[in-house]
N, C-alpha and C positions, 0 to 999 in steps of 0.2 A: 566461775558461774555465780551469778547473783543468787542470794538466798531470799526467797519471798516467804512471808508469814501471813497466813490467813487471819485477818482481824475481825472477821464476821461482818454481818450487816452490809455486804457489798463492798468491803474495803480490804486492802492488803497492805502490808508493810514491806518496804524494800530498803536496803541499807542506804544511809545518807552518804553522799559523795561531795567532795569539795566543789565539784562542778554543778552542784544543785543550787548554788546561790541564787540564780535567776528565778528558779521555781519557788524558792522560799521567800523571796522579797515581799510579795503581797501579804503573806502570813506574818512576817516579822515587822510589818509596819504598824501593828497594834502594840504600842509601847507597854501598855499594862500587862498584856499576856506575856511579852518577852521578859519583863521584869520577874513575873511569877515563874516562868519557865526556867530561866537561867540561875535563879537565886542570886543574881547580881544585877546591878544597875546597868541598863543597856548602854549607858555612857562609857562603860568600861571597854566597849567595842567600838572601833572606828566606823564600822559599817556592817552591812549584812555579811559581806565576805569574811570579815574577821571573826564574826560570831560562828559562822559555819565552819571555818578552820578550827576554832577552839573546840566545837562539838566533835568534829572528826578526830581530833587529837586526844580528847579526854575521855572518850568512851565509845559505846556502840549505840548509835542513834539511827532511827528509821523514819522515812517519810511515810505518812499515811496517805494512800492513794485510793481514789474512788475507782472501782473496777469499770464502771460503765463509761465514764468520760475521761478518765486519767487525771482528774483534777487533784491537786495536792490539798488535802483536807486538814493536815496537821503533822505533828512530829512527836515521836516518843522514843525514849531510849534510856540507857543506863551508863553510868560512869563508875569507875572503881573509886572506892573511898580509901584514901591514903591511910596506910598503917593499920588497916582493918581487913585482914585477909578473909576472902569469901563474901565480903559485903559489897553491894552495888547500890547506887543512889538513882532512883527513878525520877525522870522528868518527862513532862508531856505538855502539849499545847494543841488546841483545836481551833480552826478558823471559825469566826463568828457565825457564819451561815450554817454550820453543822452542830453548833452547841444546843444543848437541851433535848437531844434526840436519843440519848442513851448509847451513843457510839463509844465514848471514851472508856467506860468501865470494861467493855469487851476488848478494847485495844490494850489496856493495862493488863488484863488477864492473859492476853496473847504474848505480850512482851515478857511478863513474869514467867509464864510456862516455858517460853523459849530460853530464858536466862537460867532457869533451874535445870534445864537439860544439860548444862555445863556442870560437870561434877564438882568443880571448885566453888560454885556459888551456893551459899547456904542461907543468906539473908538479903532481902531487898528492903530498902527504906525510902520513904518519900518525906521530904521536908516541906511543909505547907504553912504559909502565913495564916494566922487565925482569921484574918478578914477575907480570905479566899473561900467563902462558904461553898460555892459550887464544886471546887476542887476537893474540899473535905468530904462532901457527899459522894463524889465520884470515887474517891479512893476507898471509902467504906463499902460502896457497892461492889468494888473489885475484890473485896475480901481482905483488905488490909485492916490491921488493928492499931489503935492508938498505943504508943509506947512511952513517950516522954515529951517534955517541953524543953527546948534549947533556946537560951538567950545568948546572942553573940553580937559582936560588932563587925560590920562590913562597911567599908568605904566611909568610915566615921559615923555611921548610922547604927543605932541599936536595933536589932531585929529579933523578933521572937518567932520561932518555928515550932510547929507541932510535928512530931516525928511519928509517922505510921510505918508499920513493918509487916512483912510477910516472911515467914520462915519456911524453908524447904522441909517437906515432910517425907 
């Protein structure tokens, strides 16, 4: 049986499946959002199907669905951070038409609360590019706190990330 999570404001989260490629295609056509979401260049993926497969293999991701009309409004989820037991990395993306309405902080809180119900999860972190001002505001509204700056090289590009965290209490 599928597990649904109440995301508030008339939305729910349901587990992402590899068969959801078609539903996600319109959302994933926004290259800028995909780049922020995956922390990787979208070119690393051949198409929407390869991105969805990677998400399903690398963590627990959920579709954000509007209760009234069933529209896919976004995606949010967590993946395990290699070699760091109890740590998960948060990622989220919202379709343009739903942005600026205060939806995503509630979604992040729901995903976080759900993750912390797992006894083994003790810390959730989000890596956000400094130029992604809306996401920085969003993660702070969801109760995450700034932890550190990480500079790393991905795909031959230097990237700076601001790491925000939430610890299980």
